[in-house]
NUVOVEX-555103 format. One record per residue (C-alpha): residue number from 1; residue in one letter; z, y, x. Coordinates in steps of 0.02 Angstrom, whole numbers, m for minus. Example, Ala and Ser with C-alpha at 12.3 -4.5 7.8 and 13.67 -1.06 7.14 Angstrom:
REM residues 2
num=1 residuo=A w=390 v=m225 u=615
num=2 residuo=S w=357 v=m53 u=684
//
This chain:
REM residues 365
num=1 residuo=X w=m1217 v=1059 u=m825
num=2 residuo=X w=m1356 v=991 u=m936
num=3 residuo=X w=m1372 v=1059 u=m1112
num=4 residuo=X w=m1422 v=968 u=m1271
num=5 residuo=X w=m1575 v=1078 u=m1303
num=6 residuo=X w=m1642 v=1078 u=m1126
num=7 residuo=X w=m1798 v=979 u=m1079
num=8 residuo=X w=m1779 v=815 u=m986
num=9 residuo=X w=m1895 v=685 u=m911
num=10 residuo=X w=m1861 v=510 u=m974
num=11 residuo=X w=m1981 v=375 u=m919
num=12 residuo=X w=m2160 v=432 u=m945
num=13 residuo=X w=m2113 v=571 u=m1064
num=14 residuo=X w=m2071 v=754 u=m1042
num=15 residuo=X w=m1949 v=780 u=m1185
num=16 residuo=X w=m1919 v=957 u=m1252
num=17 residuo=X w=m1737 v=919 u=m1293
num=18 residuo=X w=m1607 v=780 u=m1283
num=19 residuo=X w=m1587 v=748 u=m1469
num=20 residuo=X w=m1672 v=582 u=m1504
num=21 residuo=X w=m1703 v=511 u=m1677
num=22 residuo=X w=m1615 v=343 u=m1686
num=23 residuo=X w=m1699 v=192 u=m1766
num=24 residuo=X w=m1657 v=176 u=m1951
num=25 residuo=X w=m1718 v=46 u=m2075
num=26 residuo=X w=m1793 v=127 u=m2230
num=27 residuo=X w=m1873 v=m25 u=m2318
num=28 residuo=X w=m2030 v=66 u=m2372
num=29 residuo=X w=m2170 v=m37 u=m2295
num=30 residuo=X w=m2295 v=m128 u=m2402
num=31 residuo=X w=m2265 v=m314 u=m2436
num=32 residuo=X w=m2388 v=m357 u=m2296
num=33 residuo=X w=m2287 v=m258 u=m2169
num=34 residuo=X w=m2405 v=m109 u=m2161
num=35 residuo=X w=m2313 v=59 u=m2156
num=36 residuo=X w=m2334 v=145 u=m2324
num=37 residuo=X w=m2434 v=302 u=m2357
num=38 residuo=X w=m2283 v=416 u=m2338
num=39 residuo=X w=m2228 v=352 u=m2167
num=40 residuo=X w=m2343 v=465 u=m2067
num=41 residuo=X w=m2273 v=617 u=m2157
num=42 residuo=X w=m2094 v=556 u=m2134
num=43 residuo=X w=m2110 v=538 u=m1946
num=44 residuo=X w=m2218 v=693 u=m1923
num=45 residuo=X w=m2084 v=798 u=m2010
num=46 residuo=X w=m1960 v=742 u=m1878
num=47 residuo=X w=m2074 v=768 u=m1728
num=48 residuo=X w=m1964 v=904 u=m1653
num=49 residuo=X w=m1841 v=767 u=m1600
num=50 residuo=X w=m1849 v=744 u=m1413
num=51 residuo=X w=m1910 v=567 u=m1447
num=52 residuo=X w=m1925 v=469 u=m1608
num=53 residuo=X w=m1871 v=288 u=m1602
num=54 residuo=X w=m1943 v=207 u=m1757
num=55 residuo=X w=m1861 v=92 u=m1881
num=56 residuo=X w=m1853 v=m89 u=m1826
num=57 residuo=X w=m2027 v=m166 u=m1820
num=58 residuo=X w=m2046 v=m355 u=m1822
num=59 residuo=X w=m2152 v=m426 u=m1680
num=60 residuo=X w=m2199 v=m579 u=m1785
num=61 residuo=X w=m2194 v=m638 u=m1965
num=62 residuo=X w=m2048 v=m753 u=m1924
num=63 residuo=X w=m1953 v=m606 u=m1849
num=64 residuo=X w=m1941 v=m509 u=m2011
num=65 residuo=X w=m1765 v=m489 u=m2080
num=66 residuo=X w=m1761 v=m369 u=m2226
num=67 residuo=X w=m1881 v=m337 u=m2369
num=68 residuo=X w=m2021 v=m211 u=m2346
num=69 residuo=X w=m2000 v=m182 u=m2160
num=70 residuo=X w=m2153 v=m146 u=m2052
num=71 residuo=X w=m2231 v=m259 u=m1922
num=72 residuo=X w=m2342 v=m246 u=m1769
num=73 residuo=X w=m2429 v=m414 u=m1772
num=74 residuo=X w=m2583 v=m392 u=m1884
num=75 residuo=X w=m2733 v=m275 u=m1868
num=76 residuo=X w=m2686 v=m187 u=m2031
num=77 residuo=X w=m2511 v=m153 u=m1968
num=78 residuo=X w=m2578 v=m85 u=m1804
num=79 residuo=X w=m2694 v=31 u=m1901
num=80 residuo=X w=m2546 v=92 u=m2003
num=81 residuo=X w=m2450 v=136 u=m1846
num=82 residuo=X w=m2605 v=220 u=m1774
num=83 residuo=X w=m2601 v=343 u=m1920
num=84 residuo=X w=m2417 v=376 u=m1885
num=85 residuo=X w=m2445 v=403 u=m1699
num=86 residuo=X w=m2586 v=526 u=m1734
num=87 residuo=X w=m2478 v=623 u=m1857
num=88 residuo=X w=m2331 v=636 u=m1737
num=89 residuo=X w=m2441 v=685 u=m1591
num=90 residuo=X w=m2528 v=817 u=m1697
num=91 residuo=X w=m2356 v=896 u=m1716
num=92 residuo=X w=m2327 v=885 u=m1527
num=93 residuo=X w=m2201 v=744 u=m1545
num=94 residuo=X w=m2168 v=581 u=m1454
num=95 residuo=X w=m2134 v=413 u=m1538
num=96 residuo=X w=m2092 v=237 u=m1482
num=97 residuo=X w=m2081 v=80 u=m1589
num=98 residuo=X w=m1919 v=m17 u=m1593
num=99 residuo=X w=m1965 v=m201 u=m1583
num=100 residuo=X w=m1838 v=m298 u=m1684
num=101 residuo=X w=m1837 v=m486 u=m1713
num=102 residuo=X w=m1699 v=m517 u=m1840
num=103 residuo=X w=m1661 v=m697 u=m1790
num=104 residuo=X w=m1530 v=m770 u=m1906
num=105 residuo=X w=m1510 v=m607 u=m2004
num=106 residuo=X w=m1655 v=m651 u=m2116
num=107 residuo=X w=m1708 v=m745 u=m2271
num=108 residuo=X w=m1872 v=m834 u=m2315
num=109 residuo=X w=m1885 v=m733 u=m2477
num=110 residuo=X w=m1912 v=m576 u=m2372
num=111 residuo=X w=m2053 v=m648 u=m2265
num=112 residuo=X w=m2165 v=m750 u=m2379
num=113 residuo=X w=m2070 v=m912 u=m2348
num=114 residuo=X w=m2068 v=m906 u=m2159
num=115 residuo=X w=m1927 v=m1002 u=m2076
num=116 residuo=X w=m1777 v=m922 u=m1993
num=117 residuo=X w=m1745 v=m957 u=m1809
num=118 residuo=X w=m1606 v=m913 u=m1688
num=119 residuo=X w=m1534 v=m966 u=m1520
num=120 residuo=X w=m1424 v=m1094 u=m1608
num=121 residuo=X w=m1404 v=m1162 u=m1784
num=122 residuo=X w=m1258 v=m1049 u=m1827
num=123 residuo=X w=m1260 v=m976 u=m2003
num=124 residuo=X w=m1212 v=m795 u=m2029
num=125 residuo=X w=m1069 v=m766 u=m2151
num=126 residuo=X w=m1099 v=m678 u=m2316
num=127 residuo=X w=m1256 v=m632 u=m2409
num=128 residuo=X w=m1406 v=m519 u=m2383
num=129 residuo=X w=m1520 v=m423 u=m2498
num=130 residuo=X w=m1686 v=m509 u=m2528
num=131 residuo=X w=m1840 v=m484 u=m2633
num=132 residuo=X w=m1761 v=m598 u=m2763
num=133 residuo=X w=m1583 v=m530 u=m2761
num=134 residuo=X w=m1429 v=m561 u=m2654
num=135 residuo=X w=m1438 v=m729 u=m2564
num=136 residuo=X w=m1328 v=m820 u=m2437
num=137 residuo=X w=m1397 v=m825 u=m2262
num=138 residuo=X w=m1490 v=m987 u=m2225
num=139 residuo=X w=m1443 v=m1093 u=m2076
num=140 residuo=X w=m1570 v=m1048 u=m1942
num=141 residuo=X w=m1666 v=m1176 u=m1842
num=142 residuo=X w=m1620 v=m1173 u=m1659
num=143 residuo=X w=m1766 v=m1126 u=m1549
num=144 residuo=X w=m1812 v=m1260 u=m1423
num=145 residuo=X w=m1825 v=m1219 u=m1239
num=146 residuo=X w=m2013 v=m1246 u=m1246
num=147 residuo=X w=m2029 v=m1117 u=m1386
num=148 residuo=X w=m1945 v=m974 u=m1294
num=149 residuo=X w=m2099 v=m918 u=m1196
num=150 residuo=X w=m2192 v=m903 u=m1361
num=151 residuo=X w=m2058 v=m786 u=m1430
num=152 residuo=X w=m2064 v=m683 u=m1271
num=153 residuo=X w=m2252 v=m673 u=m1294
num=154 residuo=X w=m2229 v=m608 u=m1472
num=155 residuo=X w=m2131 v=m461 u=m1403
num=156 residuo=X w=m2259 v=m435 u=m1265
num=157 residuo=X w=m2405 v=m435 u=m1385
num=158 residuo=X w=m2316 v=m319 u=m1507
num=159 residuo=X w=m2283 v=m197 u=m1365
num=160 residuo=X w=m2467 v=m201 u=m1318
num=161 residuo=X w=m2513 v=m171 u=m1501
num=162 residuo=X w=m2394 v=m23 u=m1508
num=163 residuo=X w=m2477 v=60 u=m1359
num=164 residuo=X w=m2651 v=15 u=m1423
num=165 residuo=X w=m2603 v=102 u=m1587
num=166 residuo=X w=m2565 v=261 u=m1489
num=167 residuo=X w=m2376 v=250 u=m1492
num=168 residuo=X w=m2293 v=310 u=m1333
num=169 residuo=X w=m2199 v=150 u=m1295
num=170 residuo=X w=m2068 v=32 u=m1363
num=171 residuo=X w=m1882 v=3 u=m1372
num=172 residuo=X w=m1824 v=m178 u=m1375
num=173 residuo=X w=m1683 v=m205 u=m1500
num=174 residuo=X w=m1551 v=m304 u=m1408
num=175 residuo=X w=m1411 v=m241 u=m1519
num=176 residuo=X w=m1326 v=m252 u=m1689
num=177 residuo=X w=m1327 v=m440 u=m1709
num=178 residuo=X w=m1515 v=m474 u=m1707
num=179 residuo=X w=m1609 v=m605 u=m1605
num=180 residuo=X w=m1591 v=m533 u=m1430
num=181 residuo=X w=m1408 v=m494 u=m1461
num=182 residuo=X w=m1385 v=m670 u=m1531
num=183 residuo=X w=m1435 v=m740 u=m1361
num=184 residuo=X w=m1306 v=m629 u=m1275
num=185 residuo=X w=m1156 v=m674 u=m1382
num=186 residuo=X w=m1057 v=m838 u=m1368
num=187 residuo=X w=m1032 v=m863 u=m1557
num=188 residuo=X w=m1219 v=m867 u=m1589
num=189 residuo=X w=m1275 v=m943 u=m1424
num=190 residuo=X w=m1209 v=m1120 u=m1409
num=191 residuo=X w=m1355 v=m1182 u=m1306
num=192 residuo=X w=m1336 v=m1311 u=m1169
num=193 residuo=X w=m1501 v=m1276 u=m1081
num=194 residuo=X w=m1530 v=m1139 u=m953
num=195 residuo=X w=m1511 v=m1004 u=m1086
num=196 residuo=X w=m1329 v=m1031 u=m1134
num=197 residuo=X w=m1157 v=m1082 u=m1072
num=198 residuo=X w=m1123 v=m938 u=m952
num=199 residuo=X w=m1142 v=m749 u=m950
num=200 residuo=X w=m1293 v=m760 u=m834
num=201 residuo=X w=m1378 v=m893 u=m939
num=202 residuo=X w=m1349 v=m799 u=m1102
num=203 residuo=X w=m1427 v=m644 u=m1025
num=204 residuo=X w=m1578 v=m738 u=m962
num=205 residuo=X w=m1687 v=m734 u=m1118
num=206 residuo=X w=m1662 v=m547 u=m1143
num=207 residuo=X w=m1701 v=m513 u=m960
num=208 residuo=X w=m1860 v=m618 u=m970
num=209 residuo=X w=m1915 v=m528 u=m1128
num=210 residuo=X w=m1886 v=m356 u=m1055
num=211 residuo=X w=m1977 v=m404 u=m895
num=212 residuo=X w=m2129 v=m470 u=m989
num=213 residuo=X w=m2143 v=m313 u=m1095
num=214 residuo=X w=m2121 v=m200 u=m944
num=215 residuo=X w=m2258 v=m293 u=m852
num=216 residuo=X w=m2374 v=m278 u=m1003
num=217 residuo=X w=m2363 v=m92 u=m1041
num=218 residuo=X w=m2271 v=m20 u=m891
num=219 residuo=X w=m2082 v=m3 u=m872
num=220 residuo=X w=m2093 v=185 u=m893
num=221 residuo=X w=m2140 v=155 u=m1076
num=222 residuo=X w=m1997 v=33 u=m1113
num=223 residuo=X w=m1817 v=57 u=m1168
num=224 residuo=X w=m1683 v=m71 u=m1211
num=225 residuo=X w=m1547 v=m49 u=m1341
num=226 residuo=X w=m1380 v=m140 u=m1323
num=227 residuo=X w=m1219 v=m135 u=m1423
num=228 residuo=X w=m1082 v=m227 u=m1328
num=229 residuo=X w=m946 v=m294 u=m1444
num=230 residuo=X w=m989 v=m183 u=m1593
num=231 residuo=X w=m974 v=m329 u=m1715
num=232 residuo=X w=m1127 v=m286 u=m1819
num=233 residuo=X w=m1195 v=m421 u=m1934
num=234 residuo=X w=m1045 v=m530 u=m1901
num=235 residuo=X w=m1080 v=m551 u=m1716
num=236 residuo=X w=m908 v=m547 u=m1636
num=237 residuo=X w=m889 v=m529 u=m1449
num=238 residuo=X w=m699 v=m533 u=m1436
num=239 residuo=X w=m673 v=m583 u=m1253
num=240 residuo=X w=m683 v=m420 u=m1154
num=241 residuo=X w=m704 v=m506 u=m986
num=242 residuo=X w=m842 v=m620 u=m1049
num=243 residuo=X w=m929 v=m475 u=m1136
num=244 residuo=X w=m923 v=m365 u=m982
num=245 residuo=X w=m988 v=m505 u=m871
num=246 residuo=X w=m1135 v=m539 u=m987
num=247 residuo=X w=m1190 v=m358 u=m1001
num=248 residuo=X w=m1162 v=m320 u=m818
num=249 residuo=X w=m1270 v=m469 u=m773
num=250 residuo=X w=m1407 v=m416 u=m893
num=251 residuo=X w=m1411 v=m236 u=m833
num=252 residuo=X w=m1410 v=m293 u=m651
num=253 residuo=X w=m1559 v=m404 u=m690
num=254 residuo=X w=m1665 v=m268 u=m772
num=255 residuo=X w=m1613 v=m118 u=m666
num=256 residuo=X w=m1745 v=m151 u=m531
num=257 residuo=X w=m1883 v=m140 u=m663
num=258 residuo=X w=m1865 v=49 u=m678
num=259 residuo=X w=m1861 v=56 u=m868
num=260 residuo=X w=m1877 v=222 u=m959
num=261 residuo=X w=m1702 v=213 u=m1030
num=262 residuo=X w=m1552 v=107 u=m1076
num=263 residuo=X w=m1491 v=144 u=m1253
num=264 residuo=X w=m1308 v=101 u=m1281
num=265 residuo=X w=m1229 v=98 u=m1453
num=266 residuo=X w=m1049 v=110 u=m1397
num=267 residuo=X w=m886 v=206 u=m1410
num=268 residuo=X w=m906 v=343 u=m1278
num=269 residuo=X w=m726 v=311 u=m1224
num=270 residuo=X w=m765 v=130 u=m1180
num=271 residuo=X w=m762 v=111 u=m989
num=272 residuo=X w=m907 v=m11 u=m1004
num=273 residuo=X w=m1019 v=139 u=m1040
num=274 residuo=X w=m992 v=213 u=m867
num=275 residuo=X w=m1002 v=42 u=m785
num=276 residuo=X w=m1170 v=m5 u=m864
num=277 residuo=X w=m1240 v=170 u=m837
num=278 residuo=X w=m1202 v=162 u=m651
num=279 residuo=X w=m1278 v=m11 u=m636
num=280 residuo=X w=m1435 v=41 u=m730
num=281 residuo=X w=m1462 v=195 u=m622
num=282 residuo=X w=m1583 v=279 u=m742
num=283 residuo=X w=m1580 v=382 u=m902
num=284 residuo=X w=m1449 v=325 u=m1027
num=285 residuo=X w=m1461 v=362 u=m1212
num=286 residuo=X w=m1297 v=351 u=m1308
num=287 residuo=X w=m1272 v=319 u=m1493
num=288 residuo=X w=m1094 v=326 u=m1558
num=289 residuo=X w=m1124 v=187 u=m1683
num=290 residuo=X w=m1075 v=160 u=m1863
num=291 residuo=X w=m896 v=225 u=m1862
num=292 residuo=X w=m937 v=408 u=m1883
num=293 residuo=X w=m1089 v=519 u=m1905
num=294 residuo=X w=m1141 v=602 u=m1742
num=295 residuo=X w=m1121 v=790 u=m1753
num=296 residuo=X w=m1183 v=930 u=m1642
num=297 residuo=X w=m1021 v=950 u=m1547
num=298 residuo=X w=m1009 v=765 u=m1506
num=299 residuo=X w=m1189 v=760 u=m1446
num=300 residuo=X w=m1166 v=915 u=m1339
num=301 residuo=X w=m1007 v=845 u=m1262
num=302 residuo=X w=m1092 v=681 u=m1217
num=303 residuo=X w=m1234 v=771 u=m1128
num=304 residuo=X w=m1126 v=902 u=m1041
num=305 residuo=X w=m1004 v=769 u=m979
num=306 residuo=X w=m1144 v=669 u=m900
num=307 residuo=X w=m1106 v=515 u=m1005
num=308 residuo=X w=m1276 v=529 u=m1089
num=309 residuo=X w=m1445 v=590 u=m1030
num=310 residuo=X w=m1488 v=606 u=m1215
num=311 residuo=X w=m1407 v=563 u=m1380
num=312 residuo=X w=m1483 v=458 u=m1518
num=313 residuo=X w=m1440 v=529 u=m1689
num=314 residuo=X w=m1464 v=431 u=m1850
num=315 residuo=X w=m1407 v=484 u=m2022
num=316 residuo=X w=m1423 v=673 u=m1999
num=317 residuo=X w=m1610 v=649 u=m1966
num=318 residuo=X w=m1633 v=566 u=m2136
num=319 residuo=X w=m1588 v=723 u=m2232
num=320 residuo=X w=m1638 v=852 u=m2101
num=321 residuo=X w=m1815 v=836 u=m2036
num=322 residuo=X w=m1786 v=994 u=m1934
num=323 residuo=X w=m1616 v=937 u=m1867
num=324 residuo=X w=m1648 v=1003 u=m1692
num=325 residuo=X w=m1677 v=1179 u=m1757
num=326 residuo=X w=m1528 v=1169 u=m1875
num=327 residuo=X w=m1414 v=1114 u=m1733
num=328 residuo=X w=m1484 v=1245 u=m1615
num=329 residuo=X w=m1457 v=1384 u=m1743
num=330 residuo=X w=m1296 v=1305 u=m1808
num=331 residuo=X w=m1370 v=1310 u=m1983
num=332 residuo=X w=m1302 v=1209 u=m2131
num=333 residuo=X w=m1361 v=1030 u=m2149
num=334 residuo=X w=m1432 v=941 u=m2301
num=335 residuo=X w=m1328 v=796 u=m2364
num=336 residuo=X w=m1400 v=620 u=m2368
num=337 residuo=X w=m1438 v=550 u=m2541
num=338 residuo=X w=m1368 v=375 u=m2515
num=339 residuo=X w=m1457 v=306 u=m2668
num=340 residuo=X w=m1628 v=335 u=m2588
num=341 residuo=X w=m1594 v=279 u=m2410
num=342 residuo=X w=m1663 v=103 u=m2431
num=343 residuo=X w=m1827 v=73 u=m2521
num=344 residuo=X w=m1920 v=179 u=m2646
num=345 residuo=X w=m2057 v=308 u=m2631
num=346 residuo=X w=m2067 v=484 u=m2561
num=347 residuo=X w=m1908 v=536 u=m2652
num=348 residuo=X w=m1767 v=539 u=m2526
num=349 residuo=X w=m1893 v=505 u=m2388
num=350 residuo=X w=m2012 v=651 u=m2363
num=351 residuo=X w=m1944 v=780 u=m2486
num=352 residuo=X w=m1789 v=844 u=m2395
num=353 residuo=X w=m1809 v=1033 u=m2368
num=354 residuo=X w=m1825 v=1114 u=m2199
num=355 residuo=X w=m1760 v=1286 u=m2156
num=356 residuo=X w=m1932 v=1362 u=m2183
num=357 residuo=X w=m1929 v=1301 u=m2363
num=358 residuo=X w=m2046 v=1152 u=m2348
num=359 residuo=X w=m2001 v=1003 u=m2455
num=360 residuo=X w=m1895 v=984 u=m2609
num=361 residuo=X w=m1712 v=932 u=m2610
num=362 residuo=X w=m1696 v=743 u=m2623
num=363 residuo=X w=m1574 v=764 u=m2766
num=364 residuo=X w=m1705 v=853 u=m2871
num=365 residuo=X w=m1815 v=770 u=m3000
//
């Protein structure tokens, strides 16, 4: 049976282990979307992960959701990611950019006044943090049918920029209530054109985006993240039959492309995991979601059982840059300093100690 710390080939990459660093927003980019000066160190410290999937990176200015998140749509941003890629590769690591268009989970105050767009003009409930304080979500403008190829092209160009910057590929964020997920879910997709009204139509935009990106940089450099019915950001998919039909149709549509991996944020006990994995027919990365922090035993069980080719681990990587070693040696873990997770400087970002003594505890100073 496969083991968590054994090598595995996923897509174009020979991974030294099956512990992947999950994408995690850290809100530390400069106001122009360029990764800050500490980002190369942050990712390099975590290069022993089998594969690093970066924080969500907006493919366009309109696609930005939160304050101080990085982009991949200007030359300065590409240069910033080039420095990160060089740092990770110098440490013998592998890193892909997660391309994330926030859709309706956004506010103009976070993106220099840019409008907010979505599949349909459905306002998200609640408020979000912005550069000017907590604000209610604005009502997004529904994208017209004629605009959709342009949005697909934004993803395609961002993927090309990622590879040109030296990153090893991309993951498309089709999960957690952001734009691609908004097309998949009935509450946020009320379209009456060919991109809404049925499971197949709701899956169409995501399938077209994935196909365009795979054609641009090669499918072996592309992953797709999905989170069926996880309810993140108020996106409720409460009809199990409708949800299953949508995701089955999507996976059936992209399976022939030969993507590097399918990344599912899902309860491992959900039978949809096995269903979608079988339909995909390639490497499957599993993330257990928000409910609980993934521990070593859970990750090992997922790999040994065959439910996951590899496991994407989030919060433990924040506080433990050498998480793979700690798990392998069953060493104690650092605790996450919640106050420094989002925003700030190097404190709580690059100063967590490793087992060899590098770094300073995030709680110090």
